[in-house]
C-alpha positions in Angstrom: 0.0 0.0 0.0 1.4 3.3 -1.0 0.9 6.5 1.0 1.4 10.1 -0.2 2.1 13.1 2.0 3.2 16.7 1.7 5.8 17.0 4.5 8.9 18.8 5.3 11.9 16.6 4.7 15.7 17.3 5.2 18.7 15.0 5.6 21.4 15.9 8.0 25.1 15.4 6.7 25.9 12.1 8.1 29.2 11.4 6.5 31.8 10.7 9.1 29.1 10.6 11.8 29.4 8.0 14.7 26.0 6.7 13.6 27.0 5.5 10.1 29.1 2.8 11.6 25.9 0.8 11.9 26.3 -2.0 9.4 26.9 -5.1 11.5 30.3 -6.8 11.1 30.8 -10.3 12.6 34.6 -10.5 12.9 37.0 -7.5 13.1 40.6 -8.8 13.6 43.2 -8.5 10.9 42.6 -11.2 8.2 39.6 -12.6 10.0 36.5 -13.7 8.0 33.8 -11.0 8.3 30.2 -11.0 7.7 28.9 -7.6 6.6 25.3 -6.3 6.1 23.9 -9.5 7.7 20.1 -9.4 7.4 17.1 -11.6 7.5 14.1 -10.2 5.5 15.8 -6.7 5.6 16.1 -6.8 9.3 19.8 -6.6 10.6 21.0 -9.3 12.8 22.3 -6.9 15.5 18.9 -5.2 15.7 17.2 -8.5 16.3 19.5 -9.0 19.4 19.7 -12.8 19.0 16.0 -13.5 18.3 13.5 -12.3 15.7 9.8 -12.9 15.0 8.7 -12.5 11.4 5.1 -11.7 10.5 3.9 -14.4 8.1 2.4 -11.7 5.7 6.0 -10.3 5.1 7.6 -13.4 4.0 8.9 -13.3 0.5 6.7 -15.9 -1.2 6.5 -17.8 2.0 10.3 -17.7 2.6 12.6 -16.2 5.0 15.7 -14.7 3.2 19.1 -14.2 4.6 21.5 -11.9 2.9 25.0 -10.6 3.6 28.6 -10.3 2.4 31.5 -12.4 3.5 35.1 -11.2 3.2 38.5 -11.9 4.6 41.0 -9.2 3.5 42.8 -10.4 0.4 41.7 -14.1 0.8 39.2 -15.6 -1.5 36.0 -16.8 -0.1 35.1 -20.4 -0.8 31.5 -20.9 0.4 28.8 -19.7 2.8 26.7 -22.2 4.6 23.6 -21.8 6.7 22.1 -23.9 9.4 18.5 -23.5 10.5 18.5 -26.4 13.0 21.2 -25.4 15.6 24.1 -26.6 13.4 22.7 -30.2 13.0 22.5 -29.7 9.2 24.2 -27.2 6.8 23.0 -25.8 3.5 25.1 -23.9 1.0 24.1 -20.3 0.2 24.2 -18.7 -3.2 27.4 -16.6 -3.2 28.7 -14.1 -5.8 32.4 -13.5 -6.7 32.4 -10.4 -4.4 31.2 -12.5 -1.4 27.6 -11.4 -1.4 25.4 -14.3 -0.4 21.7 -15.2 -0.1 20.0 -18.1 1.4 16.2 -18.8 1.9 13.9 -21.4 3.4 10.3 -21.9 4.2 9.7 -21.6 8.0 6.5 -23.0 9.5 4.1 -21.5 12.2 4.7 -22.9 15.6 8.4 -24.0 14.8 11.5 -22.3 16.1 14.7 -22.2 14.0 18.1 -21.6 15.4 20.2 -20.1 12.6 24.0 -20.2 12.3 26.1 -18.9 9.4 29.5 -20.2 8.4 31.7 -18.5 5.8 34.9 -20.2 4.7 37.8 -19.1 2.6 39.4 -21.4 0.0 42.2 -21.8 2.6 39.7 -23.1 5.1 39.6 -20.1 7.5 36.1 -19.4 8.7 34.2 -16.7 10.8 33.3 -17.0 14.4 30.1 -19.1 13.7 28.7 -18.8 17.3 28.4 -15.0 16.9 25.9 -15.4 14.2 23.3 -17.3 16.3 19.7 -16.2 15.7 16.4 -17.7 16.8 13.7 -17.3 14.3 9.9 -17.8 14.5 6.7 -16.7 12.8 3.7 -14.8 13.9 0.2 -14.2 12.6 0.0 -10.9 14.2 -0.9 -8.0 11.9 1.0 -5.0 12.9 0.9 -3.1 9.6 -2.1 -0.9 10.4 -0.5 0.3 13.7 2.8 1.2 12.0 1.2 3.0 9.1 -1.1 5.0 11.4 2.1 6.1 13.3 3.8 7.2 10.1 0.6 9.0 8.9 0.4 11.0 12.2 4.1 11.9 12.1 3.5 13.0 8.5 0.5 15.1 9.2 2.4 16.9 12.1 5.3 17.6 9.7 2.9 19.0 7.1 1.2 21.3 9.7 4.5 22.2 11.2 3.1 21.2 14.6 6.2 20.3 16.7 4.2 19.2 19.7 2.0 16.7 17.7 5.3 15.3 15.9 7.0 14.8 19.2 4.0 12.9 20.6 4.8 10.3 17.9 8.4 9.8 19.3 9.2 7.5 22.2 10.2 9.0 25.5 13.1 6.7 25.2 14.1 7.7 21.7 17.6 6.3 20.9 18.9 9.7 20.0 18.4 12.9 22.1 14.8 14.1 22.2 16.0 17.7 22.8 18.3 17.6 19.7 15.4 16.0 17.7 12.9 18.7 18.8 15.4 21.4 17.7 16.3 19.8 14.4 12.6 19.4 13.5 12.0 23.0 14.2 14.9 24.0 11.9 13.5 21.7 9.2 10.4 23.7 9.1 12.3 26.7 8.0 14.5 25.0 5.4 12.1 23.3 3.0 8.6 23.4 1.6 6.4 21.6 -0.8 7.6 18.2 0.2 6.1 15.1 -1.3 7.0 11.5 -0.3 5.6 8.2 -1.3 6.5 5.1 0.5 6.0 1.3 0.6 6.2 -0.7 3.8 8.6 -3.6 2.7 9.0 -5.6 5.7 8.9 -5.8 9.5 10.0 -7.9 12.4 9.8 -8.1 16.1 13.1 -8.1 18.0 13.7 -10.0 21.2 12.9 -6.9 23.3 9.6 -6.4 21.5 10.8 -3.5 19.4 9.3 -3.5 15.8 11.9 -3.0 13.0 10.5 -1.7 9.8 12.0 -1.3 6.3 10.5 0.9 3.7 11.3 2.3 0.2 10.5 5.8 -0.7 10.5 8.5 -3.4 10.5 12.2 -2.3 10.7 15.7 -3.7 11.2 19.1 -2.0 11.9 22.8 -2.7 14.4 24.8 -0.9 12.8 27.7 0.9 16.0 29.6 0.5 16.7 29.4 -3.2 13.4 27.9 -4.6 15.5 25.1 -6.2 13.6 21.7 -6.5 15.2 18.4 -5.3 14.3 14.7 -5.3 15.7 11.4 -4.4 14.7 7.8 -3.6 15.9 4.9 -1.6 15.1 2.8 1.4 15.4 3.4 5.1 14.6 1.7 8.5 12.6 2.7 11.6 12.5 1.0 15.0 9.1 1.4 16.9 8.1 0.6 20.4 4.6 0.3 21.8 3.6 2.9 24.4 0.1 3.2 25.6 -1.3 1.0 22.8 0.5 3.0 20.1 3.5 2.6 18.0 6.1 5.3 18.6 9.4 5.9 16.9 12.4 4.7 19.0 15.0 5.0 16.3 15.6 6.1 12.7 18.3 5.4 10.2 19.8 7.5 7.5 18.6 8.4 5.0 16.0 10.0 7.4 12.5 9.9 6.1 11.3 12.7 8.4 14.1 15.3 7.5 16.1 15.9 10.6 18.7 18.5 9.9 21.2 17.0 12.5 21.4 13.4 11.3 24.8 12.9 12.8 23.2 13.2 16.2 19.9 11.6 15.6 20.3 8.8 13.1 21.3 5.4 14.6 23.2 4.1 11.6 22.7 3.9 7.8 20.5 1.6 5.7 22.3 -0.1 2.8 20.9 1.1 -0.5 19.8 -1.4 -3.2 21.4 0.6 -6.1 23.2 3.8 -7.0 20.5 6.2 -5.6 21.6 9.7 -4.9 20.6 10.8 -1.4 19.8 14.4 -0.4 22.3 15.9 2.1 22.2 19.2 4.0 25.3 21.0 5.2 25.6 22.5 8.6 24.7 25.9 6.9 21.6 24.5 5.5 22.7 24.1 1.9 21.6 21.1 -0.1 
C-alpha cells in the first residue's frame, strides 16, 4: 500500500558521523573472515538481538531470506553455509564473486529455528560461527495498520509544522536525544517546503525486546525555501518502533532519514544499505543542499 504526504523533509550530513558505523560486522581482527550487512528479511541481525519474530504476511513468497557479504582481506571466499537447526545440518548459500550471498527457506508456524552462518575461505579459514546465532519464529499478528497509522500521524504533524504533535509520535526513550530531535525538526520547518513523499512498507519484524523493526522504500521531492530550487531522491530506510500506551512510537531512525532531521549525525542510529546507486539528499551545517 502506498501513502502520499506533503511534509517537510531534510537529511542531515551524516558522512563521518558516529552513527553511520551501523552496518553489523561479525569479525574484526586482521585477516579474519567478516560477515557484513547481515540481514534476515531486511532486518539486521544486530537489531534482532539474538531473536526475531517474522510476521507471516511479510515473508517473500513464504520464504525467510538471509543476505549478507563475506570477506577476509585479500583471501578468496570459498563458500557460505547456513544452518537453521542449531548446526545439525548445513546448507550452501548462493554466493557471488564479491562475497555477497543469499539463502532462503520456508519456515512454518509454531516452529522455532536456530540459525547459524559459516563463511569459509578457500584456505579453510572461517568466521566465528557462534556470533551469528539467531532464533527465528513466525507470527500471524498483523502490525501493519498500527505502523502505518504512526507514520501518517508523524507526516501530518510535519505538514502542519506542529512540533508538539510530531514529538508525541516519538518514544520518550528515543535512541537519539529528544531535545536535539525537537530542535532539528523546528529547523527543518524553516529550510524546506512543498515536500512530497511516497513510501511502501517492505518488511517488519519483532526483535527479542519487543521493538518493531520496519524497512520501507520511498520517493520524495522538495523545494528549498532559500533558493526555490527543487530536489528529489529515492531509496530505502529503516525505523524502529516501540509500543507505548497502545500506540507505535518511533524509537530509532536510520539514515537516509525519512522525516528530515537536519542534525542526522546526532539523531540517526546508523545507515540503511541502499539497493542501487540512488543519490541521497544531504544538507550541510549551513543548511545548503
